[in-house]
C-alpha positions in Angstrom: 32.6 6.6 8.5 31.2 8.5 11.4 27.7 7.8 12.7 26.8 11.5 12.2 27.8 11.3 8.5 25.7 8.2 8.0 22.7 10.0 9.6 23.2 13.1 7.3 23.4 10.9 4.2 20.3 9.0 5.4 18.2 12.1 5.9 19.2 13.6 2.6 18.5 10.4 0.6 15.2 9.8 2.4 14.0 13.4 1.8 15.1 13.2 -1.9 13.2 9.9 -2.4 10.2 11.0 -0.5 10.2 14.2 -2.6 10.3 12.1 -5.8 7.4 10.0 -4.6 5.4 13.2 -3.7 6.0 14.6 -7.2 4.9 11.3 -8.9 1.8 11.1 -6.7 1.0 14.7 -7.4 1.5 14.2 -11.1 -0.8 11.1 -11.1 -3.5 13.1 -9.2 -3.3 15.9 -11.8 -3.5 13.4 -14.6 -6.5 11.7 -13.1 -8.2 15.1 -12.6 -7.4 16.2 -16.1 -8.8 12.9 -17.6 -11.9 13.3 -15.5 -12.5 16.8 -16.8 -11.9 15.7 -20.4 -14.2 12.8 -19.9 -16.9 15.0 -18.5 -16.6 17.6 -21.3 -16.9 14.9 -24.0 -19.9 13.2 -22.3 -21.6 16.6 -21.9 -21.1 17.5 -25.6 -22.4 14.1 -26.7 -25.5 14.4 -24.5 -26.1 17.9 -25.8 -25.9 16.6 -29.4 -28.3 13.8 -28.5 -30.8 16.4 -27.1 -30.5 18.5 -30.3 -31.3 15.4 -32.4 -34.3 14.6 -30.3 -35.5 18.2 -30.8 -35.1 17.9 -34.5 -37.1 14.7 -34.4 -39.9 16.4 -32.6 -39.9 19.3 -35.1 -40.1 16.9 -38.0 -42.9 15.1 -36.3 -45.1 18.3 -36.0 -44.1 19.4 -39.5 -45.3 16.1 -41.0 -48.6 16.4 -39.1 -49.2 19.9 -40.1 -48.4 19.2 -43.8 -50.8 16.3 -43.8 -53.6 18.6 -42.4 -52.8 21.5 -44.8 -52.5 19.4 -48.0 -56.1 19.9 -49.1 -56.1 23.6 -48.1 -52.9 24.2 -50.1 -54.3 22.5 -53.2 -57.5 24.7 -53.1 -55.4 27.8 -52.9 -53.5 27.0 -56.1 -56.8 26.4 -58.0 -58.0 29.8 -56.7 -54.9 31.5 -58.1 -55.4 29.8 -61.4 -59.1 30.9 -61.7 -58.2 34.4 -60.8 -55.5 34.4 -63.4 -57.9 33.2 -66.0 -60.3 36.1 -65.3 -57.5 38.7 -65.4 -57.7 39.4 -69.1 -60.6 39.4 -71.7 -60.5 36.6 -74.1 -61.7 36.7 -77.7 -61.8 34.2 -80.5 -58.5 35.6 -81.8 -56.5 35.6 -78.6 -53.5 33.3 -77.9 -52.9 31.5 -74.7 -49.7 30.9 -72.5 -49.1 28.7 -69.6 -46.8 30.2 -66.8 -45.9 27.9 -63.9 -49.0 25.8 -64.4 -51.3 28.8 -64.7 -53.1 29.3 -68.0 -52.7 33.0 -69.2 -55.0 34.2 -72.0 -54.0 37.2 -74.1 -55.6 38.8 -77.1 -53.9 38.3 -80.4 -53.4 42.1 -80.9 -51.6 42.8 -77.5 -48.1 44.0 -77.6 -45.7 41.2 -76.9 -43.6 43.1 -74.4 -46.6 44.3 -72.4 -47.8 40.7 -72.2 -44.5 39.5 -70.8 -44.4 42.2 -68.2 -47.9 41.3 -67.0 -47.0 37.7 -66.8 -43.9 38.3 -64.7 -45.9 40.5 -62.2 -48.5 37.8 -61.9 -45.9 35.2 -61.2 -44.3 37.4 -58.5 -47.6 37.8 -56.8 -48.2 34.0 -56.8 -44.8 33.3 -55.3 -45.3 35.9 -52.6 -48.6 34.4 -51.7 -47.1 30.9 -51.5 -44.2 32.2 -49.3 -46.6 33.8 -46.9 -48.6 30.7 -46.8 -45.6 28.5 -46.0 -44.4 31.0 -43.4 -47.8 30.9 -41.7 -47.6 27.1 -41.7 -44.1 27.3 -40.0 -45.3 29.7 -37.4 -48.2 27.4 -36.6 -45.8 24.5 -36.2 -43.5 26.5 -33.9 -46.4 27.7 -31.9 -47.7 24.1 -31.6 -44.2 22.9 -30.4 -44.0 25.7 -27.8 -47.5 25.2 -26.4 -48.4 21.5 -26.9 -45.2 19.5 -27.2 -44.6 19.3 -23.5 -48.0 17.6 -23.0 -46.8 14.6 -25.1 -45.6 11.6 -23.0 -41.8 11.7 -22.6 -41.5 8.1 -23.7 -42.9 9.2 -27.1 -40.8 12.3 -27.5 -37.6 10.5 -26.4 -38.1 6.7 -26.5 -35.4 4.6 -24.8 -34.4 2.8 -28.0 -33.7 6.1 -29.9 -31.9 7.6 -26.9 -29.6 4.6 -26.5 -28.9 4.5 -30.2 -28.1 8.2 -30.4 -25.9 8.0 -27.3 -24.0 5.0 -28.6 -23.4 6.8 -31.9 -22.2 10.1 -30.4 -20.0 8.4 -27.7 -18.3 6.1 -30.3 -17.8 9.1 -32.6 -16.1 10.9 -29.7 -13.8 8.0 -28.8 -15.7 6.8 -25.7 -17.0 3.4 -26.8 -17.8 2.5 -23.1 -20.8 0.6 -21.7 -23.3 3.0 -20.1 -26.7 3.1 -18.4 -29.1 6.0 -18.6 -32.4 7.3 -17.2 -34.9 10.1 -17.9 -36.0 11.9 -14.8 -38.6 14.5 -14.0 -37.7 17.9 -12.5 -39.8 17.3 -9.4 -38.0 14.0 -8.8 -38.6 10.5 -9.8 -37.6 8.5 -12.8 -39.7 8.4 -15.9 -37.9 5.4 -17.2 -34.4 3.9 -16.9 -32.3 1.0 -18.1 -32.1 -2.2 -16.0 -28.8 -1.5 -14.1 -29.1 2.2 -13.7 -30.3 2.3 -10.1 -27.8 -0.3 -8.8 -24.8 1.5 -10.4 -25.9 4.8 -8.9 -26.3 3.2 -5.5 -22.7 2.0 -5.7 -21.6 5.7 -5.5 -21.1 6.6 -9.2 -22.6 10.1 -10.1 -24.5 10.4 -13.3 -23.9 13.1 -16.0 -27.1 15.2 -16.5 -28.5 17.2 -19.4 -31.9 19.0 -19.8 -34.1 17.4 -22.5 -36.1 19.9 -24.6 -35.0 23.1 -22.9 -37.9 25.1 -24.4 -40.4 23.1 -22.3 -41.9 25.0 -19.3 -39.8 24.7 -16.2 -42.2 22.6 -14.3 -42.5 20.1 -17.1 -38.8 19.7 -17.9 -37.1 16.3 -18.0 -33.5 15.4 -17.7 -31.3 12.8 -19.4 -28.9 11.1 -16.9 -26.1 8.9 -18.0 -23.7 6.8 -15.9 -20.6 4.8 -16.9 -19.9 1.7 -14.8 -16.3 1.3 -16.2 -15.4 5.0 -15.9 -12.8 4.3 -13.1 -11.0 1.7 -15.2 -11.0 3.9 -18.2 -9.5 6.8 -16.2 -7.0 4.5 -14.5 -5.9 3.0 -17.9 -4.7 6.5 -18.9 -2.3 6.8 -15.9 -1.3 3.1 -15.3 2.0 3.6 -17.1 3.0 5.6 -14.0 2.5 2.7 -11.7 5.8 0.9 -12.5 7.6 4.2 -11.9 6.0 4.5 -8.5 6.7 0.9 -7.7 10.4 1.2 -8.7 10.7 4.3 -6.5 9.2 2.4 -3.5 11.6 -0.5 -4.1 14.4 2.0 -4.3 13.3 3.5 -1.0 13.0 0.0 0.6 16.5 -1.0 -0.6 18.0 2.3 0.6 16.4 1.9 4.1 17.7 -1.7 4.2 21.1 -0.6 3.2 21.2 2.1 5.9 20.0 -0.5 8.4 22.9 -2.8 7.3 25.3 0.1 7.5 24.3 0.9 11.1 24.4 -2.8 12.0 27.9 -3.2 10.5 29.0 0.0 12.3 27.7 -1.4 15.6 29.3 -4.8 14.9 32.6 -3.0 14.1 32.4 -1.2 17.4 31.6 -4.4 19.2 34.6 -6.2 17.6 36.8 -3.3 18.6 35.6 -3.6 22.1 36.0 -7.4 21.9 39.7 -7.0 20.8 40.3 -4.6 23.7 38.7 -7.0 26.2 40.6 -9.9 24.8 43.9 -8.0 25.2 43.1 -7.4 28.9 41.9 -10.9 29.5 45.1 -12.4 28.1 47.4 -9.8 29.6 46.6 -10.6 33.2 47.4 -14.4 33.1 50.4 -13.9 30.8 51.8 -11.3 33.3 51.2 -13.8 36.1 52.9 -16.6 34.3 55.8 -14.3 33.5 56.2 -13.4 37.1 56.0 -17.1 38.1 58.7 -17.9 35.6 61.0 -15.2 37.0 60.3 -16.5 40.6 61.4 -20.0 39.5 64.7 -18.6 38.3 65.3 -17.3 41.9 67.3 -19.8 44.0 65.5 -18.7 47.2 62.2 -19.7 45.8 63.3 -23.1 44.5 64.8 -23.9 47.9 61.5 -23.1 49.7 58.9 -25.9 49.2 56.0 -23.6 50.2 57.0 -20.9 47.8 57.5 -23.5 45.1 54.0 -24.9 45.7 52.6 -21.4 45.6 54.2 -20.7 42.2 53.0 -24.0 40.9 49.4 -23.2 41.9 49.7 -19.8 40.2 50.9 -21.4 37.0 48.1 -24.0 37.2 45.4 -21.4 37.8 46.6 -19.0 35.2 47.0 -21.8 32.7 43.4 -22.8 33.3 42.3 -19.2 32.9 44.1 -19.0 29.6 42.6 -22.3 28.4 39.1 -21.1 29.3 39.6 -17.8 27.4 40.9 -19.7 24.4 37.8 -22.0 24.5 35.6 -18.9 24.4 37.5 -17.7 21.3 37.0 -21.1 19.7 33.3 -20.8 20.3 33.3 -17.8 17.8 33.6 -20.2 14.9 30.2 -21.7 15.7 28.5 -18.4 14.8 29.6 -18.7 11.2 28.2 -22.2 10.7 24.6 -23.4 10.6 25.4 -26.2 12.9 28.1 -27.0 15.4 29.8 -30.3 15.8 28.0 -32.0 18.7 27.6 -35.5 20.2 24.0 -35.7 21.3 23.5 -38.3 24.0 21.1 -39.1 26.7 22.0 -37.1 29.8 20.6 -36.8 33.3 20.1 -33.0 33.7 20.0 -33.3 37.5 23.4 -35.1 37.6 24.9 -32.7 35.1 23.8 -29.6 37.0 24.9 -31.0 40.3 28.4 -31.7 38.8 28.7 -28.1 37.6 27.6 -26.7 41.0 30.1 -28.9 42.8 32.9 -27.4 40.7 31.7 -23.9 40.9 30.8 -23.8 44.7 34.4 -23.0 45.7 34.4 -19.9 43.5 31.1 -18.7 45.0 32.4 -19.3 48.5 35.5 -17.3 47.7 33.3 -14.2 47.5 31.4 -15.1 50.6 28.4 -16.3 48.7 26.1 -19.3 48.7 24.6 -21.4 46.0 21.4 -23.4 46.5 20.2 -26.3 44.3 16.7 -27.6 43.9 16.8 -30.5 41.5 13.2 -31.5 41.5 12.8 -32.8 37.9 11.2 -36.2 38.1 12.1 -37.0 34.5 15.5 -35.5 33.9 16.6 -37.3 30.8 17.4 -35.0 27.9 19.2 -35.4 24.5 22.2 -32.9 24.6 25.9 -32.6 24.2 27.2 -32.9 27.7 30.2 -30.6 27.2 28.2 -27.8 25.6 25.4 -28.0 28.2 28.0 -27.9 31.0 29.5 -24.8 29.4 26.0 -23.2 29.2 25.4 -23.7 32.9 28.9 -22.6 33.8 28.5 -19.4 31.7 25.3 -18.4 33.4 26.9 -19.0 36.9 30.0 -17.1 35.9 27.9 -14.1 34.8 26.1 -14.2 38.1 29.4 -13.9 39.9 30.7 -11.2 37.6 27.6 -9.0 38.0 27.2 -9.5 41.7 26.4 -6.6 44.0 29.1 -5.5 46.4 26.7 -4.4 49.2 25.0 -7.7 49.7 26.3 -11.3 50.0 26.1 -13.3 46.8 23.1 -15.7 46.5 22.8 -18.1 43.7 20.1 -20.7 43.0 19.7 -23.3 40.3 16.8 -25.6 39.9 15.3 -28.2 37.6 11.6 -29.3 37.1 9.2 -30.7 34.6 6.6 -28.0 33.7 4.8 -30.7 31.6 5.3 -34.2 30.3 7.5 -33.2 27.3 9.9 -30.6 28.7 12.6 -29.9 31.3 13.1 -26.5 32.8 16.5 -25.2 34.2 16.4 -21.9 36.2 19.5 -20.0 37.2 18.8 -17.0 39.5 21.0 -14.5 41.3 20.6 -11.4 43.4 23.0 -9.3 41.3 22.9 -5.8 39.8 20.2 -6.8 37.3 19.7 -5.8 33.7 17.9 -2.8 32.2 14.8 -3.5 30.0 16.5 -2.0 26.9 19.5 -4.3 27.4 17.3 -7.4 27.9 16.4 -7.3 24.2 20.1 -7.6 23.1 21.9 -9.6 25.8 22.0 -12.7 23.5 23.6 -10.7 20.6 27.1 -11.5 19.7 29.8 -9.1 21.1 27.1 -7.2 23.0 28.1 -6.3 26.6 25.8 -4.7 29.2 27.1 -1.3 30.4 28.2 -1.8 34.0 28.7 1.9 34.7 31.8 2.6 36.9 32.7 -1.1 37.4 36.0 -1.7 35.7 36.6 -5.2 37.0 34.0 -6.8 34.7 35.7 -7.9 31.5 34.7 -10.3 28.8 34.3 -10.8 25.1 30.5 -10.4 24.8 30.3 -14.0 23.6 29.1 -15.9 26.7 25.3 -15.4 26.4 25.5 -15.5 22.6 27.1 -18.9 22.9 24.4 -20.0 25.4 21.6 -18.9 23.1 23.2 -20.7 20.2 23.6 -23.9 22.0 20.1 -24.0 23.5 18.6 -23.4 20.0 20.7 -26.3 18.6 19.3 -28.4 21.4 15.8 -27.4 20.1 15.1 -25.5 23.3 14.4 -21.9 24.4 15.9 -19.5 26.8 14.7 -16.2 28.2 15.8 -13.7 30.8 13.8 -12.0 33.5 15.5 -9.2 35.4 14.9 -6.2 37.7 17.5 -3.6 38.1 19.1 -3.7 41.5 17.3 -6.9 42.4 18.6 -9.8 40.3 18.2 -11.9 37.2 16.7 -15.2 36.3 17.5 -17.3 33.2 14.9 -19.9 32.3 16.0 -22.7 29.9 13.4 -25.1 28.5 14.6 -28.3 26.8 12.6 -31.1 25.3 12.8 -34.5 27.1 14.4 -37.5 25.5 11.5 -39.6 24.2 12.1 -43.3 23.6 
């Protein structure tokens, strides 16, 4: 699959998943907003009902007071009506008497029965009208008292905290909001008339109370307000949308898995490209010595060559060198198997780092001199004993020196240096430095990756498998050490290896 195709699929999938996340988040926000509005409407209605009940209580209070004061007056009025009724008709010794609604009616014995009944009905009507007018005047007096005097009563008497809490609890439970709450009654000008114990601390935490006017008929300057706050409102609102959380979490997991999959796809794509490059390099690396060996074999079949000792020696040297070169490349290929195992087969022994480095330098010096270069050693480690596999550490140093020769600059003589020292009492440091072409900063991060090869521009004579530094990094880690590279483009490169000392 082409890299551009992978990028297109990545962009489409990321946009789709991000769009799904945006829709879910938007839906959750709308749900929370709707639940907040519903919550506010229910609370407002409950508070309104509580205020109406408190107004009814106050009306009942004034009615009872007024009835108690008017009881005696009302009784005297009824007696007055009775006396007046008794004087309404002349009474003789022959008259009969009737009682209508508790009022004694005297009538003469010789009155017409129909006339008597009509008069009695009219009298009853008049009495009822008088009673209605009286009751109406009483109600008017109560209403006037409520309008003019009720606001002067202490608010704690008009709406005591026990009654308010009880009414609020009843109304909220009836509406399906059986939640803990705190409340306060405040004055219009500011200040709290009274409040529950935790009201102030809850409001200080950032929760806003719901507010309703108590006794709206009071004068504006004397009005009070009922304020109610719900400490667990947030949990209640969240509980209504928490079923969306798993969906959101699964979407995030899907996004993470997709991103990881794309990362693996690009990594595999890059690895595939590196392997292709590796195969091409391997073909070139093997082609040259095989061609040389083929030519040497053809020369040996020539009688003129076999008869000349000098030519025969030359052919022998070519065969020997090319055989070594082939063996070295095969060893590099064998090192690939080490990257697929957690550990490599090693024989860890006590080794003198100074002696080991000096041995590698002695072998490598001829190759450096071949290119007109020099190699300087500074073996200053006072305690050089380390616990390593001699063969693998030798290969590590050889690979670093080999890279220095490969990536030399053509315009200046090759200069190599290798040194050892003890930076502290527990470690040994090996530094391999050169004055080569250097490495770019972006390449420094990846030079120890398997199959990764630094771009050398127009230089076509630098070939390899991209395994050398990966092998070096692997071995140093197995020796429980560290390796890092410092480089400046066009100046040179330094590899610093730090290994633990062998402790008896």
